[in-house]
N, C-alpha and C positions, 0 to 999 in steps of 0.2 A: 523409528528415530528410539525405542525405544532400548537399544542395544547398547544407548548412548546418554549415560546422567546429566542432561540441563540445568543447567541455574534459574533460577525465578527473577522476576522482577514484580514488583506492587504498584497498581497510578490509584492514585483519586480520581474520583470526576473531576474532568477541566483539566490533567494534565495533558501534556505534548506527550505521548514514545518517542517520537522524534517529528521532526520541523522541512518541511519543502528545501531543495538545497542544502541540507546538510549529509556528509561521506558516508556513505553505508559502512557499518561497522559490523550489522547483525541482523539476521531475522528473526521472530518471536512469532511463537504458537500462544493461541491463547486460549489460558486453563480456564479463566470465566471472566464474566464481564463482556460488555462489548464498547466497540468503538467504531469513530466515526473516519471516515480517509477522505482526506477535501484538499483544493489548494486555491488560488488566493490568483483572479484575474479582476483586475482593473477599479483593486480596492473593493471584491465583493466575493465573499468565500463559495466556492461550488461547490457543494456534495458531492462524494463521488460515491460509497460506498460506506456498507455496515457492515463488521466484520464481528463475531459471535464466539462463541466457544471453539474447538476443533478447529479454526481454520488459523492459517497463519499470513502475516505479514510480514510488508520490507523485504521481501526474495528479492524481488525484481533487479532493486540496485548495486541489492549482493552479489545478484548471477550476472549484470553485464555489464559491474564495474563500475554504475554511472551513480549521482550523486539522487536521494530522495525527489522524487518526481510531486508527492503529496505530502502532507502533514496528517499522522494521524494522534487524536486523542482522546481520553479516555471520554466514555459518555457514560459509564458506570465505575464503579473500583472493579477494578481488574487484576490480573495473574496476567503476565504470560509468561512462558519457557526462552531462552535464548538460545538463539544459532549463535554460531560463529561462522564466521568463515572457512577458517581452516573444515570447523563440523559439519557443513554446506558441503565443500570441494570432495571430503569426503562421502561421503553419500552421497554425490552426483560421481563420484572420479568409474565407477563400475557403468554407467548408461555410454551406450555405446555413443560414436562422434555425429552421426547422422540425430541420437535424439537431440544433443542438444544444439545442433544447428536449428531443429527444429521447436527448440525452446528459443531461443537469442529470438527468434524470428517472430516469435510468439510474442514474447515484450514487447520487442519495437513496435507491434502491430498495435498491444495494447496501450501504451502510452502515443503512440499517435493519437489514438480511438478517448485517447483520458483528455488531451489537450484538445480536440473540436468537441467535444463535449461541456468540458469551460468556458471556451469561448465566448461558444453560443451560448451557452445559462448566462453569462454575464450580461451578454446585450440585455438593452431595451427594449420592450415588446411595445413592437407599432402599433400608432393608433388602429391602423386596417387590420392586423391579427388583432387586438384588443374587439372589435366591431364584430368579425366575426366567433369568436369565442362567447357571445354575447347571443 
């Protein structure tokens, strides 16, 4: 990505970079700070991941042209570099078609896994399970 000059964006702790259901316009490379990725299920927040400096976020919806599958919130002051859809497409344009198909399959699997995690994490713990944990 060093060949392309990327613009930056700064967030303060608690600010959302994007929200679940938003239309994807950009992906982001975290330059400093860290963020949480989470979904809402039955009015409960379910944390899916924490991403830190050097990691890319928001690429899934950009690659497979869907809405955001989760919300990203700054957990500290954060600076990100913005990767536009055009820039990402240019980066991927030299990839073999087979690699693109694999990438789309992986994204679909990841979305399905995140949905399952969210569904199970939001369920109340049963009394029987509580007994087994003590």
